[in-house]
N, C-alpha and C positions, 0 to 999 in steps of 0.2 A: 504494500500500500504506500502511495506517494503523497506528498504534500499537495499536489495538484488535485487529488481526489478530495481532500479536506476543503480546499478552496472552492471547489465546485459545489460542495454541499452546504456552504455557509449561506445564511439568508442575506447578509450584508455583503454584496459583491464589490462595491466601490471601496477603495482605500481612503479612509478618512485621514486627511493631512492638516497640518497647521504650519503657518510660516514662523520662522525663528524669531521674528520681531514682534509676533503677537504677544499680547499680555497674558499673564497667568489666569486672570479672570476669564478671558476668552477661552483659554484652554479648558478650564473647569466647566464652562458652558458647553463646549464641544463634547467632553467626556459624558456629561449628564444627558445632553440631547440625544446622543447615539447609544447611550447605555453601554459604554466600553471602558476598558481600563487603561488603554494606551493609545497614543496617536503618533503617526509617523510625522516627523518634522521635515518639511520640504520647502525649498524656496520656489519651486516651479510646479509642485503638485504631483510630480512623478519620480524625482530623484530622492535619494536618501541622505539627508543632512544629519539626522539623529532620530531619536525616539524619546518620548516623554510619557511617563506613566504616573498613575496615582502614587506609587511608591516614591517617585522623584519629588512630587509635591510634599508628601508627608515628611520625607527626610529633610528637605530644605526648611520646612516649617519648624521641625524639631531643632535643627541646628542654629537657626538665627531668627526665626519668626517673621521674616520679611518676604516670604514667598509671594504674597499677593501683589506686591509692588514691582515684581520682576517681570522680565520678558522670558519667553519660553527658552531662548538660547542660553539663559543663565542657569537653568535647572535641567536641561535635557542631557541625555546620555549620547555622546558622540562616537564612542567606540562600540558600534552596534554589531552584534552577531546576527548574521542573516542565514537564510536557507534558500534553496532553489525549489521550484515546483517539482523538479525531478527527484529531490531527496526522499529517502525512505522515512516514513513516519517514525519508526522506532529509533532511528539515529537522531532525529530532531528532538524527540522526547528525551532521550538520554542527554543530549547537549543542554537542553533547558533545565533538566533536573540537576546536572552536575554544576552548572553555572548559576543556578538559582534565579532564573528570570522567568516571567510568565507570558511574555509576548515576543514574537519573532517575525520580522518582515520577510516575505518571500520576494526575491529579487531575480530578475532576468536581465543580464547585462547591467545597465545603469538604471533600470526602471523598476520601481516597486510595483509588483503585480498583486500583492495581497499581504495580509498579516494574519497570523494564527496565534491563538492563545493555547496554553497548556490544557485548558478546559476543552477547547475545540478538538485537540488531539486525543485526549482521553475519551471524549464522547465518541469520536470516530472509531477508536480502538474497541470500545465496549460494543458498539453497534456491529462491528465486524465479528467479534467473538460470539455475540448472540446469534448472528446469522449462521455462523459455522456450527454452533451448538444445535440450532434448529435443523440444519441440514443433516447433521449426524443423527439426531433424534428421529427424523423422518426416515432416514435410511435404515436404522435399526428396527423401527416399527413396521416397515414395509416387508422386511425379510421374514 
């Protein structure tokens, strides 16, 4: 199973992005409006300049309390791990678990084509296992 399969199954197909110069208040509105936990930071809406998550906001709020007065570029993560739509789901799950992050952009060339959360991957994995279980159960009961 590949990341492309997960991207196809997501209800939100467009990649939600925010400009680096946007304010953190705008970021919070975007996160809330789309009911998501992370946003790709992009100057042009397709390239990857960084990623900003709820965790980034909370960590900055905890460290100095001034997060609301900042711009996104001041709190975003710039060293972003990415995956490809062709990557195996299990390999990406392992990477996310080892590095302890919950969102990963899928990139083709220089273009962000999607973003998946660890929840998306776990759900897809469970759905696959349930399908396989049902197939085996059906096979056993037909024999």
